[in-house]
C-alpha positions as CSV (number, residue, x, y, z in Angstrom):
1,M,-99.8,-68.1,134.0
2,I,-101.3,-65.2,132.0
3,D,-105.0,-65.0,131.4
4,A,-105.1,-64.5,127.7
5,S,-108.7,-63.4,127.3
6,P,-108.3,-59.8,128.7
7,L,-105.0,-59.4,126.9
8,L,-106.5,-60.7,123.6
9,S,-109.5,-58.4,124.1
10,A,-107.2,-55.4,124.5
11,L,-105.4,-56.3,121.3
12,I,-108.6,-56.7,119.3
13,D,-110.0,-53.4,120.7
14,H,-106.7,-51.7,119.7
15,L,-106.7,-53.1,116.2
16,Q,-110.4,-52.3,115.7
17,S,-109.8,-48.7,116.8
18,G,-107.2,-48.3,114.0
19,G,-104.1,-49.3,116.0
20,S,-103.2,-45.9,117.3
21,G,-99.9,-45.6,119.2
22,R,-96.7,-46.8,117.8
23,T,-94.9,-50.1,118.1
24,N,-92.1,-51.5,116.0
25,S,-91.6,-55.1,116.5
26,E,-88.9,-56.0,113.9
27,G,-86.6,-58.6,115.2
28,F,-89.0,-59.9,117.8
29,G,-90.6,-63.3,117.7
30,I,-94.3,-63.4,117.1
31,G,-95.1,-64.0,120.8
32,Q,-93.0,-61.1,122.0
33,S,-94.3,-58.8,119.2
34,L,-97.9,-59.7,120.3
35,Q,-97.0,-59.0,123.9
36,T,-95.6,-55.6,123.0
37,R,-98.7,-54.8,121.0
38,I,-100.9,-55.9,124.0
39,V,-99.0,-53.7,126.4
40,V,-99.2,-50.7,124.1
41,A,-103.0,-51.3,123.5
42,E,-103.7,-51.6,127.2
43,L,-101.8,-48.3,128.0
44,I,-103.5,-46.4,125.2
45,G,-107.0,-47.4,126.3
46,A,-106.4,-47.0,130.1
47,F,-106.9,-43.3,130.5
48,H,-110.1,-42.5,128.7
49,P,-111.3,-39.9,127.9
50,L,-107.7,-38.6,127.9
51,C,-105.5,-39.5,124.9
52,C,-102.4,-41.6,125.5
53,T,-99.5,-42.4,123.1
54,A,-97.0,-45.2,123.7
55,E,-93.9,-46.3,121.9
56,V,-91.0,-48.7,122.3
57,Y,-87.4,-47.7,121.7
58,D,-83.8,-48.6,122.5
59,Y,-83.8,-51.7,120.4
60,E,-87.3,-52.6,121.6
61,K,-86.3,-52.8,125.3
62,Q,-87.7,-49.6,126.7
63,L,-91.2,-48.1,126.7
64,R,-92.4,-44.5,127.0
65,Y,-95.9,-43.1,127.1
66,R,-97.6,-39.8,127.5
67,V,-101.1,-38.9,128.5
68,F,-102.5,-35.7,127.2
69,G,-105.0,-33.5,128.9
70,P,-108.1,-31.9,127.2
71,S,-106.0,-28.9,126.1
72,G,-103.6,-31.2,124.2
73,N,-100.7,-30.7,126.6
74,A,-98.9,-33.7,128.1
75,A,-100.3,-34.2,131.6
76,I,-97.9,-37.1,132.3
77,S,-94.8,-38.2,130.4
78,I,-93.1,-41.5,131.5
79,S,-90.1,-43.0,129.9
80,G,-87.4,-45.6,130.6
81,I,-89.7,-48.5,131.6
82,P,-88.2,-51.9,130.8
83,L,-90.7,-53.3,128.3
84,S,-90.2,-56.9,129.5
85,R,-91.3,-55.9,133.0
86,L,-94.7,-54.9,131.6
87,F,-95.3,-58.3,130.0
88,A,-96.4,-59.5,133.4
89,H,-100.1,-58.4,133.5
90,E,-99.9,-57.5,137.2
91,A,-97.0,-55.1,136.6
92,L,-98.8,-53.5,133.7
93,R,-101.9,-53.1,135.8
94,A,-99.8,-51.5,138.6
95,E,-98.3,-49.1,136.2
96,I,-101.7,-48.1,134.8
97,D,-103.1,-47.8,138.4
98,K,-100.2,-45.6,139.5
99,T,-100.7,-43.3,136.5
100,R,-104.4,-43.1,136.8
101,A,-104.0,-42.2,140.5
102,Q,-101.6,-39.4,139.6
103,L,-104.0,-38.1,136.9
104,E,-107.0,-38.2,139.3
105,Y,-104.9,-36.4,141.9
106,E,-104.2,-33.7,139.4
107,G,-108.0,-33.2,138.8
108,F,-108.6,-35.2,135.7
109,A,-111.8,-37.2,135.6
110,L,-111.2,-40.7,134.1
111,S,-113.7,-43.3,132.9
112,S,-114.0,-46.5,134.8
113,R,-111.4,-49.2,133.9
114,E,-114.0,-51.9,133.6
115,H,-114.4,-53.0,130.0
116,P,-116.6,-55.7,128.6
117,G,-114.7,-59.0,128.5
118,R,-111.9,-57.7,130.7
119,S,-111.3,-58.1,134.4
């Protein structure tokens, strides 16, 4: 079972920040569209202070994201992730942790992942 409160907090934070990042959820049911937006919001906020963009493509089945360094160059570019895999919160956390570790290995200082209302 998915703990909705951290996921809902991520969506609310995303919407309050102007909804940066792109998703297109046409053709999805409301639940799947919400899950897609939550995944994108979690990714976008996971690498602060670096900027991240995320988008779904391939008929809303794949996800790609890029994290940009302070100079504006892409520090990491990931594509081809099955979106449905990231609907499981544990898989999304693992993807974020892997990317954070790679960024930190490359010398980028990231903010703590702890956010109020999230675990």
